[in-house]
C-alpha positions in Angstrom: -157.8 -120.2 -19.1 -160.0 -123.2 -18.6 -160.9 -124.5 -15.2 -159.7 -128.0 -14.3 -160.0 -130.3 -11.3 -156.9 -130.4 -9.2 -156.1 -132.6 -6.3 -153.0 -131.7 -4.2 -150.8 -134.6 -3.5 -148.8 -132.4 -1.2 -151.3 -131.4 1.6 -153.3 -134.1 3.2 -155.7 -134.6 6.1 -154.0 -134.1 9.4 -151.1 -131.9 8.1 -150.5 -128.6 9.8 -149.9 -125.9 7.2 -148.5 -122.4 7.5 -150.5 -120.4 5.0 -148.8 -117.2 3.8 -148.9 -114.9 0.8 -146.9 -117.5 -1.1 -150.1 -119.7 -1.1 -152.6 -116.9 -1.7 -152.7 -113.1 -1.7 -155.5 -113.1 0.9 -152.8 -114.3 3.4 -150.1 -111.7 2.6 -150.7 -109.4 5.6 -152.3 -112.0 7.9 -150.8 -115.5 7.6 -152.5 -118.4 9.4 -151.6 -121.8 10.7 -154.2 -124.5 10.1 -154.8 -128.2 10.3 -156.0 -129.7 7.1 -159.4 -131.5 7.3 -159.5 -132.5 3.7 -158.4 -131.5 0.2 -161.6 -130.6 -1.8 -161.4 -132.6 -5.0 -165.1 -132.1 -5.6 -164.7 -128.4 -6.5 -163.5 -127.3 -9.9 -160.6 -124.9 -9.8 -157.7 -123.5 -11.9 -154.5 -125.5 -12.6 -152.1 -125.2 -9.7 -154.7 -124.2 -7.1 -156.9 -126.2 -4.7 -159.6 -125.8 -2.0 -158.8 -127.0 1.5 -161.2 -127.5 4.4 -159.1 -126.5 7.5 -159.3 -125.7 11.2 -157.5 -122.4 11.8 -155.2 -122.8 14.8 -154.3 -120.3 17.6 -150.8 -119.9 19.1 -151.4 -122.9 21.4 -152.4 -125.1 18.4 -156.1 -125.2 19.4 -158.7 -125.0 16.6 -160.5 -121.6 16.7 -162.3 -121.6 13.4 -163.3 -123.9 10.5 -162.6 -122.5 7.1 -162.5 -123.4 3.4 -159.5 -121.7 1.8 -158.4 -121.4 -1.9 -154.6 -121.8 -2.1 -151.6 -122.8 -4.3 -150.3 -126.0 -2.7 -146.7 -125.2 -3.7 -146.9 -122.1 -1.5 -147.9 -124.0 1.7 -145.3 -124.9 4.3 -146.4 -128.3 5.6 -145.5 -129.5 9.0 -146.1 -133.3 9.3 -146.1 -135.1 12.6 -144.4 -138.4 11.8 -145.8 -140.0 14.9 -149.4 -139.2 14.1 -151.7 -141.2 11.8 -154.2 -138.8 10.1 -157.7 -139.3 11.3 -156.8 -140.6 14.7 -157.0 -138.9 18.1 -154.1 -138.7 20.5 -154.5 -140.4 23.8 -155.0 -138.0 26.8 -151.9 -137.3 28.9 -153.2 -139.3 31.9 -154.2 -142.3 29.7 -150.7 -142.4 28.1 -149.1 -142.4 31.5 -151.2 -145.3 32.7 -153.5 -143.1 34.8 -157.3 -143.2 35.0 -159.7 -145.3 37.0 -160.3 -148.2 34.7 
């Protein structure tokens, strides 16, 4: 089977993905939740697979490790936050309530 370049239209920067065995056998016994940094379109891969740069998240949603993973995009469960624009930071709680000393 020839290798081809694949770009996933499904996962995109800012998405939170649940990565299980449906996406790759390496996650069968130990699934992870991760926030997508970028889809790696610069790496050659097999049809139906892609490389993702992600931050692995802990139970609180905090980034604990940066990883590059090889997955089938159709096996990812994507959780999009409709109120968030990818690449932007959320305002701190005090700033969003009008707090602060400015």
